One Martini backbone bead per residue (centre of mass of N, CA, C, O) as a GRO file, in nm:
protein
   61
    1MET     BB    1  -1.679   1.452   0.523
    2ASN     BB    2  -1.793   1.286   0.280
    3ALA     BB    3  -1.867   0.978   0.146
    4LYS     BB    4  -1.772   1.011  -0.147
    5LYS     BB    5  -1.481   1.108  -0.082
    6THR     BB    6  -1.395   0.865   0.087
    7ILE     BB    7  -1.422   0.654  -0.123
    8ILE     BB    8  -1.222   0.766  -0.326
    9ILE     BB    9  -0.983   0.758  -0.141
   10GLU     BB   10  -0.985   0.446  -0.081
   11LEU     BB   11  -0.952   0.360  -0.386
   12CYS     BB   12  -0.681   0.503  -0.438
   13MET     BB   13  -0.525   0.349  -0.216
   14ILE     BB   14  -0.563   0.069  -0.330
   15PHE     BB   15  -0.442   0.119  -0.610
   16ALA     BB   16  -0.163   0.210  -0.508
   17SER     BB   17  -0.093  -0.040  -0.344
   18VAL     BB   18  -0.106  -0.248  -0.576
   19ILE     BB   19   0.122  -0.118  -0.740
   20ILE     BB   20   0.345  -0.130  -0.534
   21PHE     BB   21   0.337  -0.443  -0.471
   22ARG     BB   22   0.388  -0.531  -0.770
   23SER     BB   23   0.657  -0.386  -0.810
   24LEU     BB   24   0.805  -0.519  -0.570
   25TRP     BB   25   0.772  -0.801  -0.654
   26ILE     BB   26   0.912  -0.807  -0.922
   27LEU     BB   27   1.187  -0.695  -0.813
   28LEU     BB   28   1.238  -0.925  -0.600
   29ASP     BB   29   1.213  -1.164  -0.793
   30LYS     BB   30   1.467  -1.086  -0.978
   31ASN     BB   31   1.622  -1.096  -0.711
   32PRO     BB   32   1.820  -1.346  -0.557
   33PHE     BB   33   1.873  -1.213  -0.269
   34PHE     BB   34   1.591  -1.225  -0.219
   35SER     BB   35   1.333  -1.336  -0.036
   36THR     BB   36   1.009  -1.408   0.015
   37ASN     BB   37   0.989  -1.310   0.309
   38PHE     BB   38   1.098  -1.032   0.264
   39ALA     BB   39   0.881  -0.942   0.057
   40LEU     BB   40   0.655  -0.977   0.264
   41ILE     BB   41   0.747  -0.769   0.481
   42ILE     BB   42   0.751  -0.523   0.308
   43MET     BB   43   0.446  -0.528   0.230
   44ILE     BB   44   0.348  -0.504   0.524
   45ILE     BB   45   0.462  -0.233   0.587
   46ILE     BB   46   0.341  -0.074   0.354
   47GLY     BB   47   0.039  -0.146   0.422
   48VAL     BB   48   0.042  -0.012   0.705
   49SER     BB   49   0.131   0.270   0.626
   50SER     BB   50  -0.087   0.331   0.417
   51THR     BB   51  -0.322   0.304   0.616
   52GLY     BB   52  -0.233   0.536   0.797
   53VAL     BB   53  -0.252   0.757   0.588
   54CYS     BB   54  -0.546   0.724   0.520
   55LEU     BB   55  -0.647   0.782   0.809
   56TYR     BB   56  -0.534   1.058   0.828
   57PHE     BB   57  -0.691   1.188   0.584
   58LEU     BB   58  -0.983   1.114   0.692
   59ASN     BB   59  -0.943   1.263   0.987
   60LYS     BB   60  -0.892   1.527   0.854
   61LYS     BB   61  -1.008   1.873   0.888
   0.00000   0.00000   0.00000
């Protein structure tokens, strides 16, 4: 895979993760049942899993 395609994939993954995190943050903020710590844990889990997906597609031949 060439460097240009790799950079494009990484930028798309960053953009998608920011949108997902922002959406989750807004949804969890509006719901008083969820605490801030719970929202942070969910975001960390999604961030780690999206990084794993990104690395999988970057290393796929």
